[in-house]
N, C-alpha and C positions, 0 to 999 in steps of 0.2 A: 531549445537547450534546457528549459525548465523541466520538460517531460523526461529528458534523458537523465537529469539529476535525480528526479523522483524515482525513475526505474532503477538507477544505480543504488539509491537508498533502499529500495525494496530488496535488491540482491544482497546488500549488506545485512538487511534485517533477517532474511531467512538463513543466511550463513551463520548468524549468531545463535541460531537455535541448536538444541541438543541434536546430536547425530551428525552434524557437520564439523564439530570439534573446533569451531572458530569463535569461541565465546567472547573474546576481546572485541570483536566487531560490534557487539551489542552496545558498547560504550559510544560508538561513533556513528551508528547506522542512521540516525535521524538527522544528522548534520546536513547532508545534501538536500533533503526534502524541506527542511526548515529554511535553508538558504533560498530555495526556489520560492517558498511561500512568503519570504520577507522582501520580495522584489517590489519596487515602487510601480504603481500603475497597474497592478494585478486586479482583475475583476473577479467576481464571485464564480463565474462559469469556468474561468481558467484555473482558479484555485481548486474547484471540484475536480477538474480534469487532472491536475497534478496529484491530488489525493487518489484518484482512480488508478493512475499509472503506478503510483507507489504501492497501493494495495494489491493490484493485480500481479505485479512483479513479485511481491513478497509471497502471496498465496500460491503462485505458480511454483515457486521453489519449495513451499511447504507441502502442497497437495499434488505434486507431480505424479504420484503413484495412482491417482484416481482413474486415469485412462485405462490402465491394465485391467482392473476388475470390470470396467464397462465392456471391454472386449471379451474377457473370459466368461464372466457370469451374465452379462447383459446381452451378449451376442451381437454387439454393435461392430460395424467395420471400424478400422483404425482411424480414418479421418473424422467419423462421427464421434468416436470416443474422445479424440483430441479436442474437437469443438465443444463437447460436453464438459470436458475438464476446464477448458478456457472460460466457458460461460459460468461454471461454478466458481472459478477463481475471481472472475469479474464481479460476481454477486457478493462474494466475501470481501473483495476489495472495495466495494461501494461503501462499506463501513469507514474505510480510510478516506473516502471522498467526503463523507459527512464530517469527519474529523477535520480535514483540511478546510472545508467551508466554514466550520465553526471557528477554527483558529484564525482564518482570514477575517471573518466578521468581527471577532474580538480585537484583532490587530487594527481594524479600521477605527476603533475607538481609542486609538493612540496608546494601546498597550503593546509592548514588544512581543513579537510572535514567539520568541524563546520563553517568555513567561507564561503564555497562555496555552502552549502546545501540550504540555503534560496534563494539566487539568482537563483540557478538552478531550484528550485521548482516553482518559479514565472515564469520563462521563459517557463518551461515545460507546466504549466497550461495555459499560454497565447497561446501557439500553439495548 
């Protein structure tokens, strides 16, 4: 259930980007993933998996177009291009995995996840 919430948050995340014309979703896109990260009994491995599901879903919506140039200019067959696009989005999504892990570790120090999520995201993206 937590992974589904994280993926749903990723969908809301990319729909809030320019081009999708759903800017108001940017205000609520992080709520499902933060809710998933705020669960009791969550270990570090699962927190990282939640972040990876969130990031992969978000970047698949943002970089959906990468498969087409891989077919046209790279000469790859369609399934290989789709796999390449998925791997690229998972690589980009690993940044969100690091963010979720940092938020989880800070939360384990009795700081609410809603208070640590934004600073952790800023630092993660800065690196």
